[in-house]
Predicted model as a PDB file, atoms N, CA, C, CB and O in Angstrom, pLDDT in the B-factor column:
MODEL        1                                                                  
ATOM      1  N   MET A   1      21.362  13.252  38.624  1.00 68.00           N  
ATOM      2  CA  MET A   1      20.655  12.536  37.583  1.00 68.00           C  
ATOM      3  C   MET A   1      19.243  12.233  38.094  1.00 68.00           C  
ATOM      4  CB  MET A   1      21.414  11.228  37.180  1.00 68.00           C  
ATOM      5  O   MET A   1      19.060  11.724  39.199  1.00 68.00           O  
ATOM      6  N   ASP A   2      18.270  12.553  37.272  1.00 86.00           N  
ATOM      7  CA  ASP A   2      16.866  12.387  37.631  1.00 86.00           C  
ATOM      8  C   ASP A   2      16.358  11.051  37.072  1.00 86.00           C  
ATOM      9  CB  ASP A   2      16.010  13.579  37.093  1.00 86.00           C  
ATOM     10  O   ASP A   2      15.945  10.975  35.915  1.00 86.00           O  
ATOM     11  N   ILE A   3      16.391  10.010  37.894  1.00 89.00           N  
ATOM     12  CA  ILE A   3      16.028   8.653  37.480  1.00 89.00           C  
ATOM     13  C   ILE A   3      14.567   8.569  37.014  1.00 89.00           C  
ATOM     14  CB  ILE A   3      16.264   7.672  38.634  1.00 89.00           C  
ATOM     15  O   ILE A   3      14.301   7.961  35.977  1.00 89.00           O  
ATOM     16  N   PRO A   4      13.618   9.155  37.742  1.00 90.00           N  
ATOM     17  CA  PRO A   4      12.223   9.066  37.252  1.00 90.00           C  
ATOM     18  C   PRO A   4      12.029   9.719  35.881  1.00 90.00           C  
ATOM     19  CB  PRO A   4      11.277   9.721  38.256  1.00 90.00           C  
ATOM     20  O   PRO A   4      11.253   9.215  35.069  1.00 90.00           O  
ATOM     21  N   ALA A   5      12.708  10.810  35.614  1.00 91.00           N  
ATOM     22  CA  ALA A   5      12.578  11.469  34.313  1.00 91.00           C  
ATOM     23  C   ALA A   5      13.162  10.600  33.205  1.00 91.00           C  
ATOM     24  CB  ALA A   5      13.272  12.841  34.331  1.00 91.00           C  
ATOM     25  O   ALA A   5      12.591  10.509  32.119  1.00 91.00           O  
ATOM     26  N   VAL A   6      14.293   9.965  33.476  1.00 92.00           N  
ATOM     27  CA  VAL A   6      14.906   9.080  32.495  1.00 92.00           C  
ATOM     28  C   VAL A   6      13.993   7.882  32.226  1.00 92.00           C  
ATOM     29  CB  VAL A   6      16.295   8.607  32.981  1.00 92.00           C  
ATOM     30  O   VAL A   6      13.825   7.469  31.078  1.00 92.00           O  
ATOM     31  N   SER A   7      13.414   7.336  33.273  1.00 92.00           N  
ATOM     32  CA  SER A   7      12.500   6.206  33.127  1.00 92.00           C  
ATOM     33  C   SER A   7      11.285   6.594  32.292  1.00 92.00           C  
ATOM     34  CB  SER A   7      12.057   5.695  34.501  1.00 92.00           C  
ATOM     35  O   SER A   7      10.853   5.827  31.431  1.00 92.00           O  
ATOM     36  N   THR A   8      10.736   7.766  32.539  1.00 94.00           N  
ATOM     37  CA  THR A   8       9.574   8.248  31.786  1.00 94.00           C  
ATOM     38  C   THR A   8       9.938   8.457  30.321  1.00 94.00           C  
ATOM     39  CB  THR A   8       9.035   9.561  32.395  1.00 94.00           C  
ATOM     40  O   THR A   8       9.173   8.089  29.430  1.00 94.00           O  
ATOM     41  N   ALA A   9      11.094   9.042  30.071  1.00 94.00           N  
ATOM     42  CA  ALA A   9      11.529   9.288  28.701  1.00 94.00           C  
ATOM     43  C   ALA A   9      11.718   7.983  27.944  1.00 94.00           C  
ATOM     44  CB  ALA A   9      12.825  10.093  28.690  1.00 94.00           C  
ATOM     45  O   ALA A   9      11.309   7.872  26.789  1.00 94.00           O  
ATOM     46  N   LEU A  10      12.333   6.995  28.585  1.00 94.00           N  
ATOM     47  CA  LEU A  10      12.530   5.697  27.937  1.00 94.00           C  
ATOM     48  C   LEU A  10      11.198   5.015  27.649  1.00 94.00           C  
ATOM     49  CB  LEU A  10      13.401   4.792  28.811  1.00 94.00           C  
ATOM     50  O   LEU A  10      11.026   4.385  26.605  1.00 94.00           O  
ATOM     51  N   SER A  11      10.269   5.143  28.570  1.00 95.00           N  
ATOM     52  CA  SER A  11       8.943   4.565  28.360  1.00 95.00           C  
ATOM     53  C   SER A  11       8.239   5.226  27.183  1.00 95.00           C  
ATOM     54  CB  SER A  11       8.093   4.704  29.626  1.00 95.00           C  
ATOM     55  O   SER A  11       7.596   4.543  26.386  1.00 95.00           O  
ATOM     56  N   GLN A  12       8.352   6.543  27.063  1.00 95.00           N  
ATOM     57  CA  GLN A  12       7.733   7.255  25.947  1.00 95.00           C  
ATOM     58  C   GLN A  12       8.383   6.862  24.623  1.00 95.00           C  
ATOM     59  CB  GLN A  12       7.837   8.772  26.156  1.00 95.00           C  
ATOM     60  O   GLN A  12       7.690   6.709  23.617  1.00 95.00           O  
ATOM     61  N   ILE A  13       9.689   6.698  24.613  1.00 96.00           N  
ATOM     62  CA  ILE A  13      10.396   6.284  23.398  1.00 96.00           C  
ATOM     63  C   ILE A  13       9.933   4.896  22.975  1.00 96.00           C  
ATOM     64  CB  ILE A  13      11.929   6.296  23.621  1.00 96.00           C  
ATOM     65  O   ILE A  13       9.706   4.642  21.792  1.00 96.00           O  
ATOM     66  N   GLU A  14       9.797   4.009  23.939  1.00 95.00           N  
ATOM     67  CA  GLU A  14       9.337   2.657  23.627  1.00 95.00           C  
ATOM     68  C   GLU A  14       7.921   2.685  23.071  1.00 95.00           C  
ATOM     69  CB  GLU A  14       9.399   1.766  24.874  1.00 95.00           C  
ATOM     70  O   GLU A  14       7.624   1.979  22.108  1.00 95.00           O  
ATOM     71  N   THR A  15       7.049   3.485  23.658  1.00 96.00           N  
ATOM     72  CA  THR A  15       5.674   3.596  23.186  1.00 96.00           C  
ATOM     73  C   THR A  15       5.630   4.161  21.767  1.00 96.00           C  
ATOM     74  CB  THR A  15       4.852   4.479  24.136  1.00 96.00           C  
ATOM     75  O   THR A  15       4.903   3.651  20.915  1.00 96.00           O  
ATOM     76  N   LEU A  16       6.407   5.211  21.515  1.00 95.00           N  
ATOM     77  CA  LEU A  16       6.450   5.787  20.179  1.00 95.00           C  
ATOM     78  C   LEU A  16       6.978   4.783  19.148  1.00 95.00           C  
ATOM     79  CB  LEU A  16       7.316   7.041  20.181  1.00 95.00           C  
ATOM     80  O   LEU A  16       6.495   4.739  18.016  1.00 95.00           O  
ATOM     81  N   GLY A  17       7.948   3.998  19.534  1.00 96.00           N  
ATOM     82  CA  GLY A  17       8.462   2.960  18.639  1.00 96.00           C  
ATOM     83  C   GLY A  17       7.404   1.924  18.316  1.00 96.00           C  
ATOM     84  O   GLY A  17       7.272   1.497  17.168  1.00 96.00           O  
ATOM     85  N   ASN A  18       6.647   1.517  19.331  1.00 96.00           N  
ATOM     86  CA  ASN A  18       5.582   0.531  19.123  1.00 96.00           C  
ATOM     87  C   ASN A  18       4.483   1.088  18.222  1.00 96.00           C  
ATOM     88  CB  ASN A  18       4.986   0.096  20.468  1.00 96.00           C  
ATOM     89  O   ASN A  18       3.971   0.386  17.349  1.00 96.00           O  
ATOM     90  N   VAL A  19       4.125   2.353  18.439  1.00 96.00           N  
ATOM     91  CA  VAL A  19       3.094   2.980  17.619  1.00 96.00           C  
ATOM     92  C   VAL A  19       3.582   3.095  16.170  1.00 96.00           C  
ATOM     93  CB  VAL A  19       2.718   4.377  18.184  1.00 96.00           C  
ATOM     94  O   VAL A  19       2.828   2.811  15.240  1.00 96.00           O  
ATOM     95  N   GLY A  20       4.819   3.504  15.980  1.00 96.00           N  
ATOM     96  CA  GLY A  20       5.369   3.617  14.636  1.00 96.00           C  
ATOM     97  C   GLY A  20       5.382   2.284  13.912  1.00 96.00           C  
ATOM     98  O   GLY A  20       5.071   2.214  12.723  1.00 96.00           O  
ATOM     99  N   THR A  21       5.739   1.231  14.621  1.00 96.00           N  
ATOM    100  CA  THR A  21       5.760  -0.105  14.028  1.00 96.00           C  
ATOM    101  C   THR A  21       4.358  -0.551  13.639  1.00 96.00           C  
ATOM    102  CB  THR A  21       6.381  -1.112  14.999  1.00 96.00           C  
ATOM    103  O   THR A  21       4.161  -1.144  12.579  1.00 96.00           O  
ATOM    104  N   ALA A  22       3.383  -0.265  14.498  1.00 96.00           N  
ATOM    105  CA  ALA A  22       1.998  -0.635  14.198  1.00 96.00           C  
ATOM    106  C   ALA A  22       1.486   0.129  12.976  1.00 96.00           C  
ATOM    107  CB  ALA A  22       1.091  -0.360  15.414  1.00 96.00           C  
ATOM    108  O   ALA A  22       0.799  -0.444  12.130  1.00 96.00           O  
ATOM    109  N   LEU A  23       1.817   1.414  12.880  1.00 97.00           N  
ATOM    110  CA  LEU A  23       1.387   2.203  11.720  1.00 97.00           C  
ATOM    111  C   LEU A  23       2.030   1.701  10.434  1.00 97.00           C  
ATOM    112  CB  LEU A  23       1.724   3.679  11.927  1.00 97.00           C  
ATOM    113  O   LEU A  23       1.373   1.637   9.395  1.00 97.00           O  
ATOM    114  N   LEU A  24       3.295   1.350  10.495  1.00 97.00           N  
ATOM    115  CA  LEU A  24       3.959   0.806   9.313  1.00 97.00           C  
ATOM    116  C   LEU A  24       3.331  -0.523   8.891  1.00 97.00           C  
ATOM    117  CB  LEU A  24       5.457   0.619   9.583  1.00 97.00           C  
ATOM    118  O   LEU A  24       3.208  -0.803   7.699  1.00 97.00           O  
ATOM    119  N   GLY A  25       2.941  -1.328   9.855  1.00 96.00           N  
ATOM    120  CA  GLY A  25       2.277  -2.597   9.546  1.00 96.00           C  
ATOM    121  C   GLY A  25       0.948  -2.372   8.844  1.00 96.00           C  
ATOM    122  O   GLY A  25       0.624  -3.060   7.877  1.00 96.00           O  
ATOM    123  N   LYS A  26       0.173  -1.397   9.340  1.00 97.00           N  
ATOM    124  CA  LYS A  26      -1.113  -1.074   8.705  1.00 97.00           C  
ATOM    125  C   LYS A  26      -0.892  -0.543   7.295  1.00 97.00           C  
ATOM    126  CB  LYS A  26      -1.893  -0.039   9.547  1.00 97.00           C  
ATOM    127  O   LYS A  26      -1.632  -0.896   6.377  1.00 97.00           O  
ATOM    128  N   SER A  27       0.114   0.298   7.117  1.00 97.00           N  
ATOM    129  CA  SER A  27       0.417   0.836   5.787  1.00 97.00           C  
ATOM    130  C   SER A  27       0.810  -0.283   4.831  1.00 97.00           C  
ATOM    131  CB  SER A  27       1.542   1.882   5.869  1.00 97.00           C  
ATOM    132  O   SER A  27       0.389  -0.296   3.675  1.00 97.00           O  
ATOM    133  N   LEU A  28       1.601  -1.202   5.308  1.00 97.00           N  
ATOM    134  CA  LEU A  28       2.017  -2.329   4.480  1.00 97.00           C  
ATOM    135  C   LEU A  28       0.817  -3.172   4.068  1.00 97.00           C  
ATOM    136  CB  LEU A  28       3.039  -3.191   5.224  1.00 97.00           C  
ATOM    137  O   LEU A  28       0.733  -3.609   2.921  1.00 97.00           O  
ATOM    138  N   ASP A  29      -0.110  -3.406   4.993  1.00 96.00           N  
ATOM    139  CA  ASP A  29      -1.325  -4.151   4.665  1.00 96.00           C  
ATOM    140  C   ASP A  29      -2.137  -3.430   3.596  1.00 96.00           C  
ATOM    141  CB  ASP A  29      -2.179  -4.363   5.921  1.00 96.00           C  
ATOM    142  O   ASP A  29      -2.660  -4.064   2.680  1.00 96.00           O  
ATOM    143  N   SER A  30      -2.244  -2.115   3.709  1.00 97.00           N  
ATOM    144  CA  SER A  30      -2.994  -1.333   2.721  1.00 97.00           C  
ATOM    145  C   SER A  30      -2.342  -1.417   1.352  1.00 97.00           C  
ATOM    146  CB  SER A  30      -3.100   0.129   3.161  1.00 97.00           C  
ATOM    147  O   SER A  30      -3.030  -1.575   0.344  1.00 97.00           O  
ATOM    148  N   VAL A  31      -1.023  -1.312   1.309  1.00 96.00           N  
ATOM    149  CA  VAL A  31      -0.307  -1.385   0.038  1.00 96.00           C  
ATOM    150  C   VAL A  31      -0.464  -2.767  -0.587  1.00 96.00           C  
ATOM    151  CB  VAL A  31       1.181  -1.056   0.237  1.00 96.00           C  
ATOM    152  O   VAL A  31      -0.594  -2.884  -1.806  1.00 96.00           O  
ATOM    153  N   ARG A  32      -0.454  -3.801   0.226  1.00 97.00           N  
ATOM    154  CA  ARG A  32      -0.649  -5.159  -0.298  1.00 97.00           C  
ATOM    155  C   ARG A  32      -2.043  -5.304  -0.900  1.00 97.00           C  
ATOM    156  CB  ARG A  32      -0.438  -6.209   0.817  1.00 97.00           C  
ATOM    157  O   ARG A  32      -2.198  -5.893  -1.970  1.00 97.00           O  
ATOM    158  N   GLU A  33      -3.066  -4.766  -0.215  1.00 97.00           N  
ATOM    159  CA  GLU A  33      -4.428  -4.844  -0.733  1.00 97.00           C  
ATOM    160  C   GLU A  33      -4.545  -4.086  -2.052  1.00 97.00           C  
ATOM    161  CB  GLU A  33      -5.427  -4.286   0.293  1.00 97.00           C  
ATOM    162  O   GLU A  33      -5.189  -4.567  -2.984  1.00 97.00           O  
ATOM    163  N   LEU A  34      -3.932  -2.910  -2.141  1.00 96.00           N  
ATOM    164  CA  LEU A  34      -3.958  -2.150  -3.385  1.00 96.00           C  
ATOM    165  C   LEU A  34      -3.236  -2.890  -4.506  1.00 96.00           C  
ATOM    166  CB  LEU A  34      -3.330  -0.779  -3.178  1.00 96.00           C  
ATOM    167  O   LEU A  34      -3.683  -2.881  -5.653  1.00 96.00           O  
ATOM    168  N   GLY A  35      -2.134  -3.521  -4.173  1.00 95.00           N  
ATOM    169  CA  GLY A  35      -1.401  -4.303  -5.169  1.00 95.00           C  
ATOM    170  C   GLY A  35      -2.208  -5.488  -5.670  1.00 95.00           C  
ATOM    171  O   GLY A  35      -2.210  -5.783  -6.865  1.00 95.00           O  
ATOM    172  N   ASP A  36      -2.892  -6.165  -4.762  1.00 95.00           N  
ATOM    173  CA  ASP A  36      -3.745  -7.287  -5.160  1.00 95.00           C  
ATOM    174  C   ASP A  36      -4.877  -6.817  -6.072  1.00 95.00           C  
ATOM    175  CB  ASP A  36      -4.322  -7.987  -3.920  1.00 95.00           C  
ATOM    176  O   ASP A  36      -5.207  -7.481  -7.054  1.00 95.00           O  
ATOM    177  N   ALA A  37      -5.471  -5.664  -5.739  1.00 94.00           N  
ATOM    178  CA  ALA A  37      -6.542  -5.118  -6.573  1.00 94.00           C  
ATOM    179  C   ALA A  37      -6.008  -4.743  -7.953  1.00 94.00           C  
ATOM    180  CB  ALA A  37      -7.181  -3.890  -5.896  1.00 94.00           C  
ATOM    181  O   ALA A  37      -6.693  -4.934  -8.958  1.00 94.00           O  
ATOM    182  N   MET A  38      -4.798  -4.214  -8.004  1.00 92.00           N  
ATOM    183  CA  MET A  38      -4.205  -3.839  -9.290  1.00 92.00           C  
ATOM    184  C   MET A  38      -3.943  -5.078 -10.143  1.00 92.00           C  
ATOM    185  CB  MET A  38      -2.895  -3.054  -9.074  1.00 92.00           C  
ATOM    186  O   MET A  38      -4.166  -5.060 -11.354  1.00 92.00           O  
ATOM    187  N   VAL A  39      -3.479  -6.134  -9.525  1.00 91.00           N  
ATOM    188  CA  VAL A  39      -3.239  -7.383 -10.260  1.00 91.00           C  
ATOM    189  C   VAL A  39      -4.557  -7.920 -10.807  1.00 91.00           C  
ATOM    190  CB  VAL A  39      -2.558  -8.442  -9.347  1.00 91.00           C  
ATOM    191  O   VAL A  39      -4.600  -8.407 -11.937  1.00 91.00           O  
ATOM    192  N   GLU A  40      -5.628  -7.841 -10.028  1.00 89.00           N  
ATOM    193  CA  GLU A  40      -6.938  -8.287 -10.502  1.00 89.00           C  
ATOM    194  C   GLU A  40      -7.397  -7.458 -11.689  1.00 89.00           C  
ATOM    195  CB  GLU A  40      -7.971  -8.208  -9.377  1.00 89.00           C  
ATOM    196  O   GLU A  40      -7.950  -7.999 -12.647  1.00 89.00           O  
ATOM    197  N   MET A  41      -7.171  -6.133 -11.635  1.00 87.00           N  
ATOM    198  CA  MET A  41      -7.556  -5.274 -12.750  1.00 87.00           C  
ATOM    199  C   MET A  41      -6.778  -5.635 -14.012  1.00 87.00           C  
ATOM    200  CB  MET A  41      -7.328  -3.802 -12.392  1.00 87.00           C  
ATOM    201  O   MET A  41      -7.345  -5.675 -15.104  1.00 87.00           O  
ATOM    202  N   ILE A  42      -5.497  -5.896 -13.866  1.00 84.00           N  
ATOM    203  CA  ILE A  42      -4.672  -6.264 -15.018  1.00 84.00           C  
ATOM    204  C   ILE A  42      -5.134  -7.603 -15.588  1.00 84.00           C  
ATOM    205  CB  ILE A  42      -3.177  -6.333 -14.623  1.00 84.00           C  
ATOM    206  O   ILE A  42      -5.215  -7.767 -16.805  1.00 84.00           O  
ATOM    207  N   ASP A  43      -5.434  -8.557 -14.712  1.00 82.00           N  
ATOM    208  CA  ASP A  43      -5.909  -9.861 -15.168  1.00 82.00           C  
ATOM    209  C   ASP A  43      -7.242  -9.740 -15.897  1.00 82.00           C  
ATOM    210  CB  ASP A  43      -6.043 -10.820 -13.987  1.00 82.00           C  
ATOM    211  O   ASP A  43      -7.457 -10.402 -16.913  1.00 82.00           O  
ATOM    212  N   SER A  44      -8.138  -8.897 -15.383  1.00 80.00           N  
ATOM    213  CA  SER A  44      -9.433  -8.742 -16.048  1.00 80.00           C  
ATOM    214  C   SER A  44      -9.265  -8.059 -17.401  1.00 80.00           C  
ATOM    215  CB  SER A  44     -10.401  -7.936 -15.164  1.00 80.00           C  
ATOM    216  O   SER A  44      -9.995  -8.372 -18.342  1.00 80.00           O  
ATOM    217  N   ALA A  45      -8.318  -7.134 -17.514  1.00 74.00           N  
ATOM    218  CA  ALA A  45      -8.051  -6.495 -18.798  1.00 74.00           C  
ATOM    219  C   ALA A  45      -7.489  -7.509 -19.792  1.00 74.00           C  
ATOM    220  CB  ALA A  45      -7.074  -5.318 -18.624  1.00 74.00           C  
ATOM    221  O   ALA A  45      -7.833  -7.474 -20.973  1.00 74.00           O  
ATOM    222  N   ALA A  46      -6.636  -8.402 -19.327  1.00 72.00           N  
ATOM    223  CA  ALA A  46      -6.086  -9.437 -20.193  1.00 72.00           C  
ATOM    224  C   ALA A  46      -7.189 -10.384 -20.651  1.00 72.00           C  
ATOM    225  CB  ALA A  46      -4.975 -10.217 -19.468  1.00 72.00           C  
ATOM    226  O   ALA A  46      -7.172 -10.847 -21.792  1.00 72.00           O  
ATOM    227  N   MET A  47      -8.145 -10.674 -19.775  1.00 71.00           N  
ATOM    228  CA  MET A  47      -9.260 -11.538 -20.142  1.00 71.00           C  
ATOM    229  C   MET A  47     -10.113 -10.862 -21.210  1.00 71.00           C  
ATOM    230  CB  MET A  47     -10.114 -11.883 -18.903  1.00 71.00           C  
ATOM    231  O   MET A  47     -10.543 -11.518 -22.158  1.00 71.00           O  
ATOM    232  N   GLU A  48     -10.363  -9.568 -21.073  1.00 68.00           N  
ATOM    233  CA  GLU A  48     -11.142  -8.822 -22.070  1.00 68.00           C  
ATOM    234  C   GLU A  48     -10.444  -8.850 -23.418  1.00 68.00           C  
ATOM    235  CB  GLU A  48     -11.358  -7.365 -21.616  1.00 68.00           C  
ATOM    236  O   GLU A  48     -11.099  -9.001 -24.450  1.00 68.00           O  
ATOM    237  N   LEU A  49      -9.144  -8.710 -23.426  1.00 65.00           N  
ATOM    238  CA  LEU A  49      -8.382  -8.725 -24.669  1.00 65.00           C  
ATOM    239  C   LEU A  49      -8.441 -10.101 -25.333  1.00 65.00           C  
ATOM    240  CB  LEU A  49      -6.927  -8.326 -24.406  1.00 65.00           C  
ATOM    241  O   LEU A  49      -8.469 -10.192 -26.560  1.00 65.00           O  
ATOM    242  N   SER A  50      -8.460 -11.163 -24.542  1.00 67.00           N  
ATOM    243  CA  SER A  50      -8.521 -12.498 -25.125  1.00 67.00           C  
ATOM    244  C   SER A  50      -9.907 -12.785 -25.702  1.00 67.00           C  
ATOM    245  CB  SER A  50      -8.157 -13.553 -24.076  1.00 67.00           C  
ATOM    246  O   SER A  50     -10.028 -13.546 -26.661  1.00 67.00           O  
ATOM    247  N   VAL A  51     -10.949 -12.187 -25.132  1.00 68.00           N  
ATOM    248  CA  VAL A  51     -12.304 -12.385 -25.633  1.00 68.00           C  
ATOM    249  C   VAL A  51     -12.557 -11.486 -26.845  1.00 68.00           C  
ATOM    250  CB  VAL A  51     -13.338 -12.099 -24.523  1.00 68.00           C  
ATOM    251  O   VAL A  51     -13.161 -11.925 -27.824  1.00 68.00           O  
ATOM    252  N   ASN A  52     -12.103 -10.241 -26.787  1.00 70.00           N  
ATOM    253  CA  ASN A  52     -12.261  -9.270 -27.874  1.00 70.00           C  
ATOM    254  C   ASN A  52     -10.885  -8.756 -28.289  1.00 70.00           C  
ATOM    255  CB  ASN A  52     -13.185  -8.087 -27.441  1.00 70.00           C  
ATOM    256  O   ASN A  52     -10.467  -7.698 -27.818  1.00 70.00           O  
ATOM    257  N   PRO A  53     -10.180  -9.465 -29.146  1.00 69.00           N  
ATOM    258  CA  PRO A  53      -8.801  -9.058 -29.461  1.00 69.00           C  
ATOM    259  C   PRO A  53      -8.693  -7.717 -30.182  1.00 69.00           C  
ATOM    260  CB  PRO A  53      -8.151 -10.111 -30.302  1.00 69.00           C  
ATOM    261  O   PRO A  53      -7.627  -7.101 -30.170  1.00 69.00           O  
ATOM    262  N   GLY A  54      -9.775  -7.252 -30.811  1.00 70.00           N  
ATOM    263  CA  GLY A  54      -9.713  -5.983 -31.525  1.00 70.00           C  
ATOM    264  C   GLY A  54      -9.894  -4.766 -30.637  1.00 70.00           C  
ATOM    265  O   GLY A  54      -9.611  -3.644 -31.058  1.00 70.00           O  
ATOM    266  N   VAL A  55     -10.362  -4.970 -29.416  1.00 67.00           N  
ATOM    267  CA  VAL A  55     -10.640  -3.848 -28.519  1.00 67.00           C  
ATOM    268  C   VAL A  55      -9.333  -3.265 -27.993  1.00 67.00           C  
ATOM    269  CB  VAL A  55     -11.544  -4.293 -27.346  1.00 67.00           C  
ATOM    270  O   VAL A  55      -8.482  -3.985 -27.470  1.00 67.00           O  
ATOM    271  N   GLY A  56      -9.190  -1.968 -28.137  1.00 66.00           N  
ATOM    272  CA  GLY A  56      -8.014  -1.280 -27.604  1.00 66.00           C  
ATOM    273  C   GLY A  56      -6.789  -1.359 -28.473  1.00 66.00           C  
ATOM    274  O   GLY A  56      -5.706  -0.936 -28.068  1.00 66.00           O  
ATOM    275  N   GLY A  57      -6.946  -1.899 -29.666  1.00 69.00           N  
ATOM    276  CA  GLY A  57      -5.799  -2.031 -30.551  1.00 69.00           C  
ATOM    277  C   GLY A  57      -5.440  -0.744 -31.273  1.00 69.00           C  
ATOM    278  O   GLY A  57      -4.292  -0.550 -31.673  1.00 69.00           O  
ATOM    279  N   ASN A  58      -6.423   0.138 -31.441  1.00 74.00           N  
ATOM    280  CA  ASN A  58      -6.198   1.389 -32.173  1.00 74.00           C  
ATOM    281  C   ASN A  58      -6.636   2.570 -31.315  1.00 74.00           C  
ATOM    282  CB  ASN A  58      -6.963   1.386 -33.526  1.00 74.00           C  
ATOM    283  O   ASN A  58      -7.554   2.472 -30.501  1.00 74.00           O  
ATOM    284  N   ILE A  59      -5.951   3.681 -31.524  1.00 76.00           N  
ATOM    285  CA  ILE A  59      -6.330   4.928 -30.848  1.00 76.00           C  
ATOM    286  C   ILE A  59      -6.530   5.991 -31.920  1.00 76.00           C  
ATOM    287  CB  ILE A  59      -5.238   5.377 -29.795  1.00 76.00           C  
ATOM    288  O   ILE A  59      -5.623   6.264 -32.706  1.00 76.00           O  
ATOM    289  N   ASP A  60      -7.703   6.584 -31.951  1.00 77.00           N  
ATOM    290  CA  ASP A  60      -7.982   7.667 -32.903  1.00 77.00           C  
ATOM    291  C   ASP A  60      -7.645   8.992 -32.232  1.00 77.00           C  
ATOM    292  CB  ASP A  60      -9.481   7.644 -33.379  1.00 77.00           C  
ATOM    293  O   ASP A  60      -8.191   9.326 -31.180  1.00 77.00           O  
ATOM    294  N   ILE A  61      -6.735   9.745 -32.855  1.00 83.00           N  
ATOM    295  CA  ILE A  61      -6.352  11.047 -32.324  1.00 83.00           C  
ATOM    296  C   ILE A  61      -6.682  12.098 -33.364  1.00 83.00           C  
ATOM    297  CB  ILE A  61      -4.842  11.089 -31.945  1.00 83.00           C  
ATOM    298  O   ILE A  61      -6.254  12.007 -34.515  1.00 83.00           O  
ATOM    299  N   ARG A  62      -7.445  13.095 -32.952  1.00 84.00           N  
ATOM    300  CA  ARG A  62      -7.791  14.191 -33.858  1.00 84.00           C  
ATOM    301  C   ARG A  62      -7.334  15.484 -33.244  1.00 84.00           C  
ATOM    302  CB  ARG A  62      -9.310  14.233 -34.152  1.00 84.00           C  
ATOM    303  O   ARG A  62      -7.541  15.749 -32.059  1.00 84.00           O  
ATOM    304  N   VAL A  63      -6.709  16.282 -34.077  1.00 75.00           N  
ATOM    305  CA  VAL A  63      -6.203  17.557 -33.596  1.00 75.00           C  
ATOM    306  C   VAL A  63      -7.039  18.679 -34.146  1.00 75.00           C  
ATOM    307  CB  VAL A  63      -4.741  17.746 -33.978  1.00 75.00           C  
ATOM    308  O   VAL A  63      -6.773  19.846 -33.857  1.00 75.00           O  
TER     309      VAL A  63                                                      
ENDMDL                                                                          
END                                                                             
């Protein structure tokens, strides 16, 4: 049994796990920011509708 090789492999596995966790954390932060921006867009659209209730009520389709 090659103890140094096993030690190196375990160290690499631990490093890869840490990197994967950090990347998932960054992805989660990005998704949260996008979700917050989407909520702001929806809120601003609701505000526009309350100020101009006729806007967006009809769609003209011509074929």
